[in-house]
N, C-alpha and C positions, 0 to 999 in steps of 0.2 A: 649112179646117175640120178636117182630120186633126190638125194641130198643136194646135188648141184642145181636141180630145178627149183628147189625151195630157196636157194640163195639167189638165183638169177631172176626169178619171177618178180619179187618186190622191186628189184632194180629196174626191170623193164616197165613195170607199172609207173614207177617214179619218173622215168624218162618220158613216157607218153604224157603224163600230167604236166611235166615241166614244159614240154613243147606246146601243149595246149594253152597253158597260162602265159607263156612267152608271146604267143601270137595274140592273145587277148590284150596284153599290155601295150601292144602297138596300135590298138584302135583308139580313136578319139571318142570319149564318152559323150561329148556334146553333139556329136553327129549321129543323132538317132534317126531311124528311117521315118519319113513322112508318109504315113499310110494314106493321107488324104490328098496328096499332090495330084492335081489334075482331076479331082473329084469335087462335086458340089459340097458346099458347107453342109454338115449334118443338120437336120431339122431340130430347132430348139426355140423355145419362147420363155424368156426369163422376166420375172417381175422387176420393177425398178428397185434400186437400193433405197433405203429409208432416206427421207429428206429430199429426194428428187421427185418432182411432180410430172416427169415424163412417163412414157408408156412402158419403159423397160427396154429390153433388147431382144430381138428375135432374128432368126436366120432370114426371114422375109425382108428385113431391113437392109440387107447387103446388096442385092442386085441393083445395078445402075451406076455405081462408081467403084473405082479401085479404092480399097480401104484396108486398114489394119484392124485386126481383132487381137486385143491384148488381154491375156489371162493374168490376174494379179490378186494379191491379198495384202491386207495391212500387216499381217503377221510375217510376211516374206521379206527377209533381209535384202535379197537381191532386187526385189521390187522397189525397195526404198532407194537403192543405188540407181536404178533405172529411171525413177520418177522425174528427176529434174530434166533429163533428156526428153522424156515424153512431153513435159510442159513446154520445152523449147520447140519441139517438133509441132505441137498443136498450135502454138503462137505463130509459127511460120506459115501455117495454112497449107503445108506441102501435101498432106494427105489426111483424110478423115480417120480418126482413131476411135474405135469402140472398145468398151471394156467389159470383162466378165469378172465380177468380184467373187472369188472362189473360196469356199470353205471358211467363212468367218464364224468363229465360235459365238461371238457377240454380234448381233445384227447391226449394232451401232458402230462397230469398229471401222468397217470400210468407209461408210459415209463420213464419220468423224475424221478419218485420215485424209480423205479427199478435201474436206472443208479446210483442214489445217495446212495441207501441202499443196493444194491446188488440184483442179479437176481438168485433165486434158481430154476427156472423153465426150464425144457427141452423144452417144447413148451408152448406158451402163445397165447391165443386168445382174441380179443377185443369184448366185449359184450355190446355195448352202449345202445341197446334197450331191454336188458334182455331176449332175446330169449332163450339162453342156460340156464340162471339162472331159468327162468320159467319152462323149460323142466325138470330141476333137482329138482324143488320144493323148491328152495332156499327161505328162509324167511329173511335172513340178512347175512351180511358178518362178519367174515369169516365162511365159511362152507367147510369141507373137506370130500371127498368121497374116500373110498377104493374100487378099481375096480380090479377084478380078471383077469386072463389071457384070459378068454373068453369075456371080456368086460361087465361083470355083476357087478352091484353095490352090495357090501357085507356089507358096513358099512357107516354111515353118522355121522360126528361129527359136532355139532353146537358150534361155539365159537372158540377161539384161541387154537391151538395145543401148547402143552408145553412138557417138558421132562416127567412129571408124566403121562400125558394122553398117550403119545407115548409109554412109557415103560409098563404101566398097561393095555392099551386097544388096541391101534392101532397096535403096533409091534406084539403082540401075534396073532392078526387076520392075519396079513401078513405072519408070520411064519407058521401058520396053512395052509393057502392057498398054500404056497410054498411046504409044506410037502405033501399036497394032489396032488402035481403035477400041480398046477395052476400058477406057476411062469413063 
């Protein structure tokens, strides 16, 4: 009986692990839980990026209008893919977009990138040590948050925004918030 247990035990462990991994493979890795949904934006105050003479970007800038907060970096390939859509969205005036320039190794990289590619942001803060990104629960760039008039996070999108995601997901949320008087 002891020999039989030594033969069956590894098989049982393998089957348990196989079931566990099979379940994990059915999950969409882009659908991360939004721990801030329904909660106020975490407190932060960021200095402006180099070359911008504004005041930077802080959580206190958000109440009053429905807006987007976009976490980006010049080093981020997905951010480069998303950027033309953000420029189009900013030009349309559909919603204010604020940016957090995250983890630039060279402090000139983000500002230079925005000068070269265009700057869709009303306000931009520099987050070289990830303080704001950690407070937002950011796992990678780009990530975009819909923030209501009271400064409460209503939606988090992981990955690049594009026309389809805007039309099917983000814009309806913004429209609903505005209709509820949260604009």
